[in-house]
N, C-alpha and C positions, 0 to 999 in steps of 0.2 A: 516628354521631350518633342519639341515642335518638328514639323515635316516641312523642309524647305520648299518641297514641290506642291505644297497645298494642304488643306486639313485632311485629317485621317479618314480613311473610307469609312462610312457607318457599318455597324454590324449587321450580318445577314438578317433580313425580315423573317419572322417567324411565320408570316402570313404567306405561305407558298402552296404550290400544288392545286388540289382539288378545290380548296376553299376559294383561292383567288379566282379559279376558272368561274365559280358560281356568279362572280361579279363582272366578268368580262363577257359583254354581250357579243354574240357572234350571228352568222346567218340563221341558225336555227332558233335562236331568241327572237329575231325579228320576224320569222315565219309564224313562231308561236304567237307573238303579240298581234299579228295581222289577223290569224285565224280565230284567236280569242275575242278579239273585238268584233270580227264579223259575226261569229255565233252570238255575242251579246246583242249586237245591233238586230240580227234576225229575231232573236227572242224577244226583244223590247218592241219591235214594230209589228208584231203579230196582232191582228185584230181579234176581238172577243171569240170569233168563230175559230181562229188559228191556234188558240191556246189549249194545250193538253192537259188533261187533269194528272196523269202519270199514275203509277201504281207500285206500291212497295213489294219486294221480293224477300224472301228468306236470305240470311247471311251466307248459307252454304251455297246457294245459287249463284251469289256474287263472287264467291270464293272459286267456284269452277269458272265462271265467265271471265274473270280477270286475271286470276293466277296471283303469284307474289307481285307486290307492286311497290314495296321497300325493299330495295336490292343494293348490294355494295356499289354497284357500278351505276345505279340509276337507269331509269327507263328512257329518259330524254323528255323534254318539255312537248314535243308533238305527240308522242305515244300516251303521256299522261293526260293531254287534252282530249286525245280520241277516246281513251277510257271514259273520261268524264262525260263527254258529250254523247257517245253512244251507248254506254252501259249505266253510268252512276246517275246522271240527271234524270233520265226517263223513270227511274225508281222514286224520285222525291216528288211529293205532291207539290202542284202549283198553286199556292195560296191566292193568287190572282185569276185563277180560271174563274169564269162568271158564276159557275154552279157549284163552286167551293163555299158552302154556307154554313159548315160546320164550325164550332169554336168561335174564335173571332178571326175572320179571314184578313187578308192586306191586299192592296192594290197600289203599290207605289207608282209614282209618275215617272216618265222617262228622264226628266230633268235630275230627279232625286236618286235615280239608279246610277246615272252617269257620274254626279256628284260623289256618290259613295266610292266609285273607282278613283275619284280625285284625292279624296281623303286618304286612300292607302298610298296612292302614288307619290303624295308629298310627304309622307311619313310624319305626320303631325302628331305630337304628344299634346293634348289639350287639357291637361290636368292643372297648369298654371298659367297665368298670364304671361309669364316671362318667356315660357316656351311655345304658346299658342295662341298670342294676343289677337291675331285677326280672326281666327277660327272661334275663338271665345267670344270676341265681340258680336260675330254674326250668330252664335248661338243665343247670346242674350237678347239680341234683337227679336228672334223667334220666341223666346221666354216671355218677352215684354208683351207681345202680340196675345199670346195665351192668357197672361195676367190680366190684360186688359178685357178680354172676352169675359173673364170670371168677375171683373170689377174689382180686382184687388187694387190697394193703394199704389202710387208710383213706386214707392221703395221697396216692392215685392221683388223677388228673385229666387234663383235656385241652380239648378243644373240639369243636365240629361243623364240619365242612368239607363241601365240595360233594359229594364222592363218593369211593370207594376210591382212584382214581389220586392225588388231592391227599393223601388220608390216608397212603398208602404212602409216597410222595415226602417228606412232611413228616417222618414217623417216621424215615426213613433218613437225611435231612438231620441230625436231632437225634443219631442214632447215629453218625454220621461226626464230628460236632462234639465229641461225647462221648469218641470214641477219640482224636481229634487233641488233645484236652486232656491226655490221659495218657501218649500216646507220639507221637513224631515220625511224619510222613507217611513211608511206606514208599519209599525211593529207587528200588527196581527194579519197574517195573509199576504203581506207584500203588495206591490203595485198591481193594478188591474186596468184593462183598457175595455171599453164597451163597444159592441158593434151589432149590427142588425143580423138577424138569422140568416138571411141571404146574402150576407157579405162574401166577398171573393176568399177563396181557400188561402190566399197569400196572408190574410189577416190573423188566421189562426197559426200559421206558420211563423209569423213574425212574433206573436205572443209566445210561441214555444222557443224560438231562439232567444228571446229577452228574458225568458224565465218568469213571465207574468202571467196572470190569470186573464181569460177572455171570458167576459159575460156577455152571452148572447141574448138580444131582445127578441122574442118570437114576433112572427109576421112576415109577411112578403116584402113589406116596405118598413123601414125604421121611421117612426114618428115621434115628434117631440112629446106628445101625450104619453106614448108607451115608454119612451126613454126617461122622462122625469122622475117616476118613482124609483127605477133602478139607479139612476144618477144620486138621488138624494140618500138612498140607503147605503150606497158605497162611496159617498162624496170623498172621504177621507183617503181612500185608496186609489180612486180612478184618476189617471193622469191624461187620458185622452179618449175622445169617442170617435169612431170611424163611421162616416156616412157613405153611402153608396149612390154615385150619379150614373146610373145604368148598369143594374145587376147582370153578370154573364148569362145566367140561365134564362132569365125573364126580360131583361132589358128595362127594368123599373128604376125610377129615380126616387130616392127617399125623400122625405119631408125635410127639405134641407132648412127651410126657414124655422120650422119648429124646433129641428135639432139645434140649430144655431142660438136660439132663444135660451134653451136649457142649458147649453155649455156655457153661454155668457153669464147666466144667472149663478151656475156653479163654479164659474172661474176655471173651467176645464178646456183644454185644447181640442179644437175641432178639426180633424183631418177628412178630407172628401176624396174617396177613390173613384175618380171619373176616368179610369185607364181605357175602357171602351166608350162609354157614353158622353163623356166630357167633350168630344169632338163636335156634338150637336149643338153646343153654345154658338157655333158658327152660323147656324141656320135660324134666321129670324122666326120662322114657324114654331121652333122648339125651345128658344131661348128661355121662355116663361117657366118651363119646367125646372130650371135650375135657380129659382129665387131663392136666396139664402147662402148661395156659394160665395157671395162677395164678403161674407162675414168668416169664412174659413181661416185657419191658422196656416194651413198647409192643403195642397191638393195636388193630384197627378192626372196626366192624360197621356195616353201612349199615341204619339204619331204614327207609329207603324201598325197601328189598327185602322183608324177611321180618319186619318190625316195625311194617308197617301204618300208615307215615307217608307224606306226600307227598313227590314230588321237591322239592329235592335236599337229603339229610341223611345224612352220614357221621359216626359217633361216632369219635374219635381219642383214645385214652387212653394215658397214661404211668404207669409205676410210679413214676418220680421226675420229676414235671412240671418241676421247677426245671432239670433238664438241657434239656429242649426250650425252656425259657423262654431260656436262655442262647444257644441256637442260633436262635431265631426272633425274638425282640423287636426292634422297630425303634425307633431313637432319633432323635429330631428336637426342636428347641426347643418345637414346639407339641405334641408327644406326651408329652414328659418332665413337662410341667406338670400332666398328668392326675393324677400321684401327689401332687402338693401339694394338689390340690382334693379328690379322692376318697379318698386315702390310699394308701400303697404296699403294703398288705397285701390289697388287693381284686384280684379276679380280671378280667385283661383276656384274653378269648378270643383276640385278635389276637396275643398272644405266644406261642402255641403250634403254630403251623402257617404255612404259606406263604400269607399273606392279611394283610390290614389292613382294608379295607371289608368288612364282612359283614352280612348280615340275620340275625335271629335264627332260623336255620334248624332249631334244635332245638326251638324253642318248640312247633310244633304236635305234635311226638312227645311232649312233655311233657304237653300237654293231653289227648292220648289215653291215656297210661298212667295220669295222675292221675285221668281220669274213669272208665275202665274197671276199673282196678286190675291188678296183676301177675298174679293168678290167671286172669283172663280171657285175658291174652296168653299164659301158658302153655298153656292149653286150646286156644287158636287155633293154635299152633304144634303141639301134639300132633294136631290134626284133619289138619292138612297132611301130618304123617308118616304118619297111618293110611291117608289116601287114596293117598299114594305106596306104601305097603306093600302095600295091595289091588291097585294098579296092577301091582306086581311079580308078584303071584300070577297076574293075568290074562295077563301075557307069559308066564310059565313054563307056563300052560295052553294057550297058543296054538300052532297048527301052523305058523303062518306068521312068527312073531315069535321073537326069542332075545335074552335079557339079555347085554349084553357085559361087565357088572361087577355084582356084588351092591351094590345100593344102601345107603348108610350114612345118608344124610339124606333129601331129597325130590326127587332127581335121579335119573331112571330114563333110563339110556343102553342102547339096544337096537338091534337090526338087522332088517331085513325080509328073510327068507331069499329068495335067488335074484334079488335085485334088482341092477340095475347102476346106477351113481352117477347117471346123468341120470334114472332113474325116482324117485328120491328127490326131487329138484328139482321135477320135474313134479306128484307128489302134493303136495308142500308148496304149490306155487303154486295148485293147484286147491282146496285147503282156504282159503286165504286169499281167492281170488276168490269163493267162495261164501259167505264169512263164517263158516264152520264152525269154524275154528280157525287159531292160528298155532303151527306146529311146524315148524322148519327143520333142514335136514341139518347134521351136524357130522362130524368124523372122529376115528378112533382107530386109532392105529398104521397110518396110510396108508389105512384103509378107511372107507367112508361109514357113518354111523350116524345114528339120531335120537335126540334127548334131549328129555326133558320134565321140566320144573321146576314142582314144585307148591308155591306160596308163597301161594296165596289159599284162604281157608277156604272159599268159595263154590264151589270146584272139587269136582266129586264123582266117585265112582267110575264112575258112568253116563257122565259126561264122557269120562272115559279110555276106557271101553268102546266109545263111539262112534267115538273117534279109531283105536283098535286093529281094530275090525271094518273101517273104511274102508281100512285097509292090505291087506285081503284081496285087493282088486281090483288089476288091473295098469294104471298110467295110459299 
C-alpha cells in the first residue's frame, strides 16, 4: 500500500554502534594521524648516524611491559601508537641501519616509504586491471624497466609478488605447465628441476611444494659444462633449470650464458633467481656478469633488497607471459566477468603468479624510480659495489681476516683466522647487544665464516673498518 506522505522509511541499518564509530573520525583520530605522521617523518629523515639498530626481547618481557592490548573496549589509537613507538618498534631491527649487514638488508627511499602509505590510504586492489588500472599501469612501467635491463624482448611481462620464494615457485609452476603442454609427464620418477648446489633454499621449497625432484649440480657456481651431462641424463624428466644471479651466501653469479646454451639445446625452460643480485644489472661496472640472462624464460629480482623499495616486492618477469597466464589464471563466474567490463586485452597481475588478492606492492618502487630516475639508481648500486670492493681490500690487508671467495657483487665472505665456531657466535651477539652492527655467522664447506652484504648506499668504508677492527679481539 502506498504512503501518501512519501516513500516508506527504510529499515534500520544493521551497521550501528561501535562498528560505525570505527569509521567516524573524531579529534582523537586527527591527533593519531598527526602523531603517526610526525613519527614516520622523524624516522625517515634520520641520517645514517641517527638510525638505531634495535634489539629483540623475549615475549614475556613484552607481555609485562605492554599488558593486554586486545580488549573489549579498545585502548584508543593514541595509546596504541604510544605502545608501538615506545615499546614495540625499538624491539624490531632496522634493516636500513648502515651496519645491518646480515642476510640481505634493505634501504627504502623516502619517496617509496611515503608511497607505501598512499597505497594503503587509497585502498587499491591491484589484482585486476578493472579494479586497479592506474596502479597496474605504473607497476608495468617498473617491470618494463627491469625487463629492459635484462635484455628481454618487448613482449616480456609479469607482476610483483611478495618475495623470491613465491616468485621462484610461480615461475616453476609456469615452466612445468609449459612442458606438460608439449610432452606427457614422465612415467618413471616424475618431473624434475635442476639447480646449482648454492641455489637459494626457496628452490628446494618450491620442488617440495610441487612434488618434483630437485637435482643439484655440485659447485659454488652452476656452469653450462657441469649442467650439460645432468641435463642430458634426465632430459625426459627435467622441465626447468634454475640459475642464480647473485647467491645469497657468497654473492656469486652463475655461468648464465653457458646455462642458457645448455637449456636451449635441450629445449628446457631457464629460470634465473636474481632476487638479490639482479639489481646489479643497473650498474654498468657489473652488467657483464649477467651475460646470458637475456635468454631466460623467466627471472626474478627483489626491489625490497637492493633496489631501495619497502617490503614486500619481488618482480617476476616472463619472456612469454602468455605461458604463465595459462598456468596461473583463475576462473570463476565472478572473475571472468572482468573481461567483459574492462576488456580481455587488459593486464591482470593475478593471472601471472600464485595469488589472487594483492596490494599494489610494486607501486612504491615505481614512485621511487619515477621520482629519482634510473641514473640515480645505477649510481646508488655502484656506490654499494665500491664500498664492498674497498671492504675486500681491507680484509686482504688484515692480519686476522681472510677472504674465502673473491667477491663478484656486494657480498664479502671471510673468516677470522684462529677462531673456533663458538667465537663467531659470541662476537656476533656482542655486536648486536651493543647496537654496533648485525653480522651473523654462516658456513662454507662445513667451516664457519662471516658474511657482509652491502646494499645500503649509507654504509661506508669506515663502517666496515670498525667491524673488521672489532674482530681483532677474542670474545
